C-alpha angles and dihedrals in degrees: 000000000000123000124214122191108198126181120208090018098149098079146001120012094348090057090047092054093047090049090054091052097052106128133139089243093053130084114202117206106192125195115196144119092253141020131254112229093192090051092049093047094050093046090052091050090053097040094246118150116233130182123186120206111196109218142143106225089207087074088076098165088067096054095098090054090048091050092053089057095045095045092049087072090059124091094203094183094058106043140108093212146343119215135188118198112192100200107135114108146150132216104202138126096064121179141061110326094244088058097051121107109246092222090054092049089051093048090049094054092045093054099035100040118003096050094050090048093051093044089051091050093052092044093054094045093048096051103028096120098040118111101215139096109294119181136167121201115196118196108226132172142222083248087073089073103028123058115230124198106247097015102088092131096045096044091045096048092048093046089049089051091054091053091045089056092051093048093049091052091054090052093049104042095087097041118115092236103021129197111229119218136188134175115215130188104210099199127247105326126196099242139128089275088067089051088053091050093051090048094057122097120251087241089063096040118018094192093064096112090057092054091048088053091052088057097043094048095046096247094134115104116235110245093233091055094048090044091054092051092048092048090051091050093049093055098036134100086240093069097121112198115220093025127124108202144168111236089218090065 
């Protein structure tokens, strides 16, 4: 049995990753604010066990309690691998930093950066002495490397996530049973986040027309296709701990 902890698994890219991991020898532990009926139905049809844990990752002080519940489903002594996929993320607030609501900025950093850091910490602590494959996949973005007008929160949180991934790898590489970690930018995925981008004003986000063009010209990647590629990478021999990559490369 392999165990997969996936945040934001009820829709978009997270759902696409979870769909790709459905297998009778896999147990999916999904952390999200809602459930995915298509995911549950497909898992039932293929005899794959799925648990949903309803949780708002912005409530970061409760993450250790959440992890205790999630990890209680894992038989760490009888597993081929345990995996954490930090996928959940938000885009808002969008706009010049001086126009952004402070509460939204704080919520953004809690969901996009603080929650993955705390989940990673709990994951490493819980399975430190376990001799099995342990991998963390952090979903990054091209915005981690390129500044966008109006996206100071998003670009900053993703850049910080990349550096966090690199730091964790340096801490783990000399462990007896190390946890491997990669950060991967999946490309421009056709999710609700893209809908949010197209709904912003040009004053908030001056690159809006370019993202509308991505949609109109079919350049957005379907979530299930990106999810499949990420799932394949997670379980492959090419999972290169300590690397920050773009899936399109």
